[in-house]
C-alpha positions in Angstrom: -45.0 93.0 20.6 -45.9 90.7 17.8 -43.4 87.7 17.2 -41.4 88.0 14.0 -41.3 85.5 11.1 -39.2 82.3 11.5 -35.8 82.6 9.9 -34.2 80.3 7.3 -32.8 76.8 8.5 -29.1 76.9 9.1 -26.5 74.5 7.7 -26.3 70.9 9.2 -23.6 70.8 11.8 -20.8 68.2 11.9 -21.5 64.6 13.0 -21.0 64.1 16.6 -18.7 61.5 18.3 -19.8 57.8 18.3 -21.5 56.9 21.5 -20.6 54.0 23.7 -21.7 50.4 22.7 -24.8 49.3 24.4 -25.1 46.4 26.7 -25.3 42.8 25.2 -28.8 41.5 24.9 -30.0 38.3 26.5 -29.2 34.9 24.8 -31.8 33.6 22.3 -33.7 30.3 22.6 -31.6 27.3 21.5 -32.5 25.9 18.1 -33.4 22.3 17.3 -30.5 19.8 17.0 -29.6 19.2 13.3 -29.3 15.8 11.7 -26.0 14.1 12.5 -25.9 10.5 11.3 -22.1 10.2 11.7 -20.7 10.0 15.2 -17.2 10.8 16.5 -15.0 8.6 18.5 -12.0 10.7 19.0 -10.8 11.7 15.5 -12.7 8.8 13.9 -16.2 9.1 12.4 -18.6 6.2 12.2 -22.1 5.3 11.3 -24.0 2.1 12.3 -27.6 2.8 11.5 -27.7 1.7 7.8 -26.0 1.9 4.4 -24.1 4.8 3.0 -24.5 6.1 -0.5 -22.2 8.5 -2.3 -24.0 9.6 -5.5 -26.7 7.1 -4.7 -29.8 7.8 -2.7 -30.7 4.1 -2.2 -27.5 2.2 -1.4 -27.9 -1.5 -1.4 -24.7 -2.2 0.5 -22.8 -0.8 3.4 -21.1 1.6 1.0 -22.2 2.3 -2.5 -20.3 4.8 -4.7 -21.6 6.0 -8.1 -18.5 7.6 -9.7 -14.8 7.3 -9.5 -13.0 6.4 -6.3 -9.5 7.6 -5.7 -7.4 5.8 -3.2 -4.2 7.6 -2.1 -2.7 4.7 -0.1 -4.2 1.2 0.3 -7.7 -0.2 -0.1 -8.2 -3.5 1.8 -11.2 -5.9 1.9 -11.0 -8.0 5.1 -7.6 -8.3 6.7 -5.8 -9.8 3.7 -8.6 -10.9 1.4 -8.1 -8.2 -1.2 -5.6 -5.3 -1.2 -5.1 -2.6 -3.8 -2.0 -0.5 -3.4 -1.5 3.0 -4.6 1.1 1.8 -7.1 -1.6 -0.4 -8.8 -0.5 -3.7 -7.4 -3.3 -6.1 -6.3 -2.9 -8.6 -3.5 -5.2 -11.5 -2.8 -4.3 -13.2 0.5 -1.4 -10.8 1.1 -1.2 -7.2 2.3 2.1 -6.6 0.5 1.7 -7.4 -3.2 5.0 -7.1 -4.9 3.7 -7.5 -8.5 0.7 -6.3 -10.5 -1.2 -9.4 -9.2 0.2 -11.2 -6.2 -1.9 -14.2 -5.0 -1.0 -16.1 -1.8 -2.9 -19.4 -2.2 -4.4 -21.6 -4.9 -5.7 -20.1 -8.1 -8.5 -21.8 -10.0 -9.2 -20.8 -13.6 -10.7 -22.3 -16.7 -8.5 -20.3 -19.2 -5.2 -18.4 -19.2 -4.5 -16.1 -22.1 -1.0 -15.4 -23.5 2.0 -17.3 -24.7 3.4 -17.9 -21.2 6.9 -16.8 -22.2 7.6 -15.2 -18.8 6.1 -17.8 -16.6 8.3 -19.7 -14.1 7.5 -22.5 -11.6 3.8 -23.0 -12.7 2.5 -26.2 -11.3 0.5 -28.4 -13.7 -0.6 -30.8 -11.1 -0.1 -31.8 -7.5 2.4 -34.5 -8.6 5.0 -31.7 -9.1 4.9 -31.5 -12.9 5.4 -28.0 -14.3 4.6 -26.3 -17.5 7.8 -25.1 -19.3 8.4 -21.4 -18.8 9.8 -20.8 -22.3 8.9 -22.2 -25.7 8.0 -19.6 -28.3 10.4 -21.0 -30.9 9.5 -24.0 -33.1 11.6 -27.1 -32.3 13.6 -28.9 -35.0 12.1 -32.0 -36.6 14.3 -34.7 -38.2 12.9 -37.7 -40.1 13.9 -41.3 -39.2 13.7 -44.6 -41.0 10.2 -45.1 -39.6 9.0 -42.3 -41.9 10.4 -44.1 -45.0 12.5 -42.8 -47.9 11.6 -39.3 -49.1 8.9 -38.4 -46.5 7.5 -34.9 -46.0 7.5 -33.8 -42.3 6.6 -30.6 -40.5 6.0 -29.3 -37.0 3.9 -26.4 -35.9 4.2 -25.2 -32.3 6.8 -24.7 -29.7 8.7 -26.5 -26.9 5.4 -26.8 -24.9 2.9 -28.2 -27.4 2.4 -28.5 -31.1 1.4 -30.7 -34.1 3.7 -33.1 -35.9 2.7 -34.0 -39.5 4.3 -36.9 -41.4 3.5 -37.8 -45.0 5.3 -41.2 -45.3 7.6 -42.1 -48.1 8.6 -45.5 -49.3 10.4 -48.5 -47.7 9.3 -47.8 -44.2 11.2 -49.6 -41.4 9.5 -51.4 -38.5 10.1 -50.6 -34.9 11.9 -47.5 -35.9 12.1 -43.8 -35.2 9.5 -41.9 -37.3 10.8 -38.4 -36.3 13.1 -36.8 -33.7 12.0 -33.6 -32.1 14.8 -31.3 -30.8 13.7 -28.6 -28.4 14.5 -25.0 -29.3 15.5 -24.4 -25.6 16.7 -27.3 -23.4 14.8 -28.2 -20.3 16.6 -28.2 -16.9 15.5 -31.8 -16.4 14.0 -34.4 -18.8 10.3 -33.6 -19.1 7.3 -35.8 -19.7 5.9 -36.0 -23.3 2.3 -36.9 -24.1 1.4 -37.9 -27.7 -2.1 -38.1 -29.0 -3.8 -38.1 -32.5 -4.5 -34.7 -34.0 -7.0 -36.1 -36.5 -8.9 -39.5 -36.5 -10.1 -39.3 -40.1 -9.0 -41.7 -42.8 -5.2 -41.6 -43.4 -4.4 -40.2 -39.9 -3.8 -42.2 -36.8 -2.2 -42.8 -33.5 -1.6 -46.4 -34.4 0.2 -47.9 -37.4 -1.8 -50.4 -39.5 -0.8 -54.1 -39.4 -2.5 -57.2 -40.8 -1.6 -59.2 -37.7 -1.6 -56.7 -34.8 -1.9 -53.1 -33.8 1.4 -51.2 -33.7 1.6 -48.3 -31.3 3.0 -44.9 -32.3 4.4 -43.6 -29.1 7.2 -41.7 -27.4 9.6 -44.1 -25.6 10.4 -42.8 -22.1 14.0 -43.6 -22.6 14.1 -41.3 -25.7 13.0 -38.2 -23.7 15.9 -36.0 -22.7 16.4 -32.4 -21.8 17.0 -31.6 -25.5 14.2 -33.6 -27.2 12.3 -36.8 -27.8 11.6 -39.5 -30.5 8.3 -40.7 -32.0 8.5 -44.4 -32.9 6.5 -47.5 -34.0 6.4 -50.6 -31.9 5.4 -54.3 -32.0 7.3 -55.2 -35.2 5.1 -52.9 -37.4 5.5 -49.8 -39.5 3.4 -46.9 -40.7 1.5 -47.2 -43.9 3.2 -46.2 -47.1 1.8 -43.0 -48.7 -0.3 -42.0 -45.7 -0.3 -38.8 -43.8 -0.2 -38.9 -40.0 -0.7 -36.0 -37.5 -0.1 -36.0 -33.7 -0.4 -33.5 -31.0 2.5 -33.4 -28.5 2.4 -31.9 -25.0 5.4 -31.4 -22.9 5.4 -31.0 -19.1 8.3 -30.6 -16.7 
């Protein structure tokens, strides 16, 4: 007989069980080798073909860093040339700096800034002279007969260096002490004292005027002790009455 009409589609049946995984396909073609400028030697990485830039595309040295560098332990230039420790100490010529700046060797400089109150054992020259470590307080100044009667005296400075000013009085003595300088802090040993004119204009001087000869104003070596020194005239002469004299003094130990 004649075939009947197709019936309505039935509901979708439940999903069947997952089938077995298929076989692994064949290995693909190996890709090109990537750029690898750093090489390994065990756990160490190295690069010898040129300069390295961090934040810089055209480094002009072996290592150029544009930005902050953080060192967690020690940074060393050469074996002992320059060392920066994590605690901030810098060593030059030493790998174990014990202070903020530790130099093992000779230091050459044109200027040092500060009052030097904490310095110890600083060589002034190869002859063994040292700059005094202390000296922030002004020494005491006492007038002698070489300054005359009623002089005006003053001192500005410390135990290391300063300026002595003397405005002479009347009736000045010859070959006499002009002033005595008493250190604020005594030296361990008798130092050396250098005296030089602070002003060469009229009325100032290193020498005392005389009609017959030149009288030195100087510091007798015998007068220099651990506690002070004297400034005196010499050669049978005196300072001029009513004049003002100024001298620099420098003390080395």
